[in-house]
N, C-alpha and C positions, 0 to 999 in steps of 0.2 A: 503493499500499500503506500502511496507517495506521501512525501511530507506534506502537509497542507494545514490548513485553514482553519478558519473559522472558529471553530471552536477551539481553536487555537487558544482559545480561552480557557478552556478547561484546565488545561494543563498545569498550570502553575501549582497546581493543586497541592497534592500533599506528599506523601512520602514514597519514593520507590526509584528502582534503578534497573537497567538491563532492558532488553528488548520487549516492546509490547506485543502481545499475541494478537491476531486478528479474529473477531468474532464472525463465525459463519453466517451466511444470509439465510434468511427462512428457508426451511425445506420446500422443494417444489412438489406439487401435486397435492397440497393441503386443500380439501373441499372448501369451496367458497360458495356464498349465496349467489343465485343466478343474476341478481342484479349487478354484481361486481363484474367490471371488465378489466382484464389485465392487459389491454392493448392501448398504449399512450395515444395512438394515431387515432383512436375512436372517442377522445375526450373532447369536450366542448372547448373551443379556442378562448383566450381572453385573460384577464386578469385575476388572480386568485390571492386570497389573504391567509396567511399562516393562523390557524386556530390554536391559541396558546394553551387552551384546556386540553387538547389531544395531541400534545408535541412533547417529546422527551429529548433532552440533550444530555447525553451521558459522556463520561471521560473516564479513561483507565491509565494508570501509570504504575511502574513497578516500584516496590518498596524494597530497599535494600538488596536489589537483585533477585528478589523472592517473589512474594505474592503480588497480584494486581490490584491495587488500591482503586476503588470505583467511587465516583463522585457524580454531581450532576450541576446544571445551570437551571434555575427555576423562572426565569424571566426571559422571554424570547418573543420576538415579532419577526415578520418577514413578508415578502411578496414574491409571487410567481406570475410570470407572463408566460403563457403557453401558446405555441404554434404546432398544433398537432400534425399538420401536413408538412412542416419543415421544422423538426425539433431542434436544429442547429440555431434557429432564430429565437429560441426560448431564452428567457433570463430568470435568475432567482437573487434575492438579496435576503440576508438574515442579520439581525441584530440581538445581541445578548446583553444583558445588563451585568457588568463585571462584578457588581456587588452581590449578585444573586447566588453565589457559590454555596452548594449544600453538600456537606460530607457525613452528616450523622455522627460526627465525632464531637462529643460533648466534654466540657471541662467538668471539674469536681463539682461545681455548683449547678451543673445542667445547662451552662451558657454555651453559645455557639461561637467561642472565642477563635476557634481554629479556621473557621470559615472566613472570619474577618481578616485574619492573618493572611491567608491565601489571597483574597480580594484585594486587600490594600497594598500588600508588597509585591506579589507575583504578577497580579493582574493590574495594578496601578488604578484601581478603581476610583480613587479620589481625584486625580488629575485627568484620567481618561474613563469615564463611566460606562461607555459603550465599547462592545467588541462587534466587529462587523466582518461579514463576508459579502462581496459583491462579484458576481459571475461576469466573466468576459467572453468565454466560448463554452458551446456545448457539443459533444462529440458522442453519437450513439454507438455503443459497442455491441449491442444485442438487441433482441425483441423488447426488453424491459430494462436494460441497463445502459449506462453511459458515464462518461468522464465529463465533469464540470470544472473548468479552470476559472479562476478568479483571483482576487487579492482580499487577503485577511488583514485587518487593522487591530493590533491588540497592544495595550500598553504603549500607544502611541507610535508603534512601529508597523509599517505595512509590507508584507511580503506575498509573493505569489503562492497560490495553493491549488491543489486539485482534489476534488471529492469523487469518490466512487459511489454512484447514485442507482437504485434499484426503484422502478416504478412498482408499488405495492397494489395499484389498483384505483379504480374510480367508480362512483356510483352517485345517483340521485338520492339524496336523503330527503324523503317525502313529508316527514313532520316539519322540515324546515323549506322545503322546496328550493334545495340548493344542491348544486353539484359539488361533490368532494373528491379530491384526489390525495392519495397517500404515497409517500416515499420515505426510503430509508437512505441516508447518506453516511459515508464512512471515510474517514481520513485520519493521517497520523502527522502530527506536527513536532518540531524540535523546539523545546522551550527556549533554548539558547538563542534561537533566532529573534526571539521578542524580548530578551533580557528578562525573562520571567523567573526571577530567583527570590528566594527567601532570606531574609536579613540574616537569620541565624545560619551561619556557614556550615555548622555541624549538621542541623536538620537538612539543610539544603543538599548536602552531599549524599544523603540517603534516598533522594528523589531521582528516578530515572529522567534522562532527557527526552525520550520518546513519549508522546502523549497520544493515545488512540481516541478519537472523538467520533462518536455515534449520534446522529440526528434522526428521529423517527417520528413521523406524524403526519397531520393532515392540513390541506390547504382548501379554503371555501372559496367558490366562485363569487365574484363581486356582483 
């Protein structure tokens, strides 16, 4: 998986070292409701808005070269413009709140102090409250897969990135009379590219440089 983006964000996260393993995509052949279409070319064209209630942004990084530590970013927004006839013309942008780190690591008093350390030190949330990814090109690699190249801005630094994207389906949600698309995007970033370091050098040394970022969720047609 290519060093990338976006969620580049995550990373600064917590503790880990060594190479991040890649999570396998959803298994093929899983039964789907008949209303769901897995063909991106059959989806309505136009602008879609990311549904923050049905979107997960996870990150994984190695701790001490051993276990994969997993956290998430809780506040995310974004836009997708789909051209189903010419997918290369499609665009996507995603914005994360750098302060919305969530690790479920609590202090002695039940406080989320570790989350704040990551946000302020590694992600630079006070000076740079937003982490963004803006696409530049889309290359289809299979019936439901593609590579989306763009720019990630994190901690005030902008670097090119590539996301491996899988189209997970689309359907009309009758209760809302809205068409909804689902995607999963994966990438690996290098936290050193964004100066995403913890102030405590001993703690920082236990954290791997590679961070795997996984975004999975839904976009609703405007």
